[in-house]
N, C-alpha and C positions, 0 to 999 in steps of 0.2 A: 406249120411248125415255126416258120420264120416269124410270124406274128406273135407267137408265144414267147419266143426268145426276145424279141424287141420289147414286148410288154414287160417282162421281168427285168431285163437288163436296163430298161429306162426307169425303173423304180429306184429311188434313192435309198430306200431301206435295204433292198437286195444288193445294191452297189456297196453300201456300208458293210454288210456282212461279207461280201466278197473281198473288200479291202482288209477287213479284220483277218480273214482266213489267209490272204495273200502274204501276210506278215510271217506265217509259218513256213513259207517257201523262200522269200527273199524280201527282207524289210525295206531295203533301199528302192527296189523295184516297185513295191507297194506304195511307198511314199510318193515317188515320182508319178505313178499312175493316178493316185488320189489327188494330187495337186493338179494334174492335167484335167481330170474329170471335174474338179471344182472350178478351174479356170474356164472350162467349156460350159459351165452352168448345168452339168448333168447331175451334180450332187451339191448340197449345201456345204459351205466352207466348214462350219462347225461340226456337222455330222461326219464329214470326211476326216477331219482332224481327230475327232473323238474315236472313230473306228480305228484309225491308224495308231493312236497312242495306246489304246486298250489292247489291240492286237500285238503291238510291239512288246508291251510288258508281259502279256500272257505267253507269247512265244519264248521270251527269255526265261520265264518261270518254268515252262515245259522243259527247256534245255537243262535248267538247274535240276529238275526232277529226274531227268535221264541220268545225270551225273550221280545223284543219290542212289538210284537203282544200280548203276554200274559199280558204285562203291560197295554195295552189299554183295556183289558177286565174287566169290572166291576165285573163280576162273580169271576174271578181269583183274583182280587185285594181284594175282600171281604175275601178270604181264608187266606191272608197273614196279619200277625200281623204288625200293623203300626210301633211299636217301633223296631221290628226286621228288617223291611224294611229300616227304617232310619239308623240303625246300619250298615246293609249291604251296603247301599249307601255310607256312610262315608268310610267304609273300602275299597270298590272297587274304589272309586274316588281317595282316598289318595294313595292307594297301587296297582296301575294298574300293575306294574312289578311283585310283588309277586303273585298277582291274576293270571296273565298270566302263570306263572310257575306252580302254583297249578292247574290250569285249564288243564294242560297236563295230569294230573292224574284224575281229577274230572271235566269232561265236563259240568256239571250243572253250573259251575262258568261262562261259556260263556252265558248261558241263564240268569243268575242273572245279569250279566253286561248289557245285553240289557233291562232287566226288570227295572233296576233302572236308565237306561238311561245314562250310562257312555258315554262320548263323543266318537262317533264312530271313528272319525279320530284318536284320541289318542289310542283307543282300537285297531284299524286296524294297526297302526304303531307298537305298542308294541307287539301285537299278531304276527304280521308278522315276527318281529325279533326273538321272542322266538320260534315260530313254525319252522322257517327256521333252527335255531341252533339245536333245538331238532330233527328235521327230518334228517338233515345232519349227526348229531352225531350218532343217532340210525341206520341210513342207513349204514354208513361206518363201524361201529362196527359189524353189522350183515353181511355186505358184506365180511369183512375179515374172519369171522367165516365160512361163506358159501364157500369161496374159499378153505379153509382148508378141510371142509367136502366133497366138491365135488372132491378134489384131493385124499382124503383118501378113500371115499366110492363110488365114481362114481355116477351113477343114484340112488343108495340106499340112498344117502344124502337127497333126497326128502322126505323120511319117517321121518328123523330127523327134517328137516325143518317144515314139517306138524305138528309134535309133538311140536316143539317150538312155532309155531303160536297158536296152541290150548292152550298150557300152558300160553302164554302171555294173550290171551283173557280171559281164566279162572281166572288168577291171577288179572287181571285188574277188572274183575267183582267182585271177592271176596274182593279186596281192597275197591271198591266203596260201596258194601253192608256193609262191616265192618265199614268204615268211617261214612257213613250215619246212620247206626245203632247205632254207638256210640253217634252221635248227637241227635238221637231220645231218647236214654235212659237217656241222660243228662236232657232233657226236662221233662221226667217223674218224675225224682227225685226232680226237682225244687219245692220250696214252692209255693202254689197257692197265687194269689194276694189278695184273700179275707181275 
């Protein structure tokens, strides 16, 4: 069994598919892992980057689709305040570029874009450009760090890489909880309409 796992995990095409799929769980973690694998010569630089960019864009489109489906549900629409929905629609339609940049840190923006029916072609183009720039930038920054780490630490660098991935996932989660918590607390202090 161990030989089977090693055979497939050492295959660059299998690693590329795993990197693509990992974007659906945590984009930043996938990018950091892909850069580490490329720096360790486990996968080619171009193949890793292509898998990550495609996976990043496809996962964003999936979240947009979830928003579209949620927007069709009368049950979900009853939970959403109409005034807030109109405000979100105006912000997302007018500011697709800033929304695409913000969505890199807060993926629910992708769902909201689908929910309020931002034009998909516009969303796809803007998101594709932002996701590509973001992925390439983070990948090569991490790749450079990984080259240095593997040069200094050899195989021990994998421990540092794993710690960085865990830290990024944890910080991303904390940022989202803090950001969304701040939004919720603002709503609690607002005067009631009565």
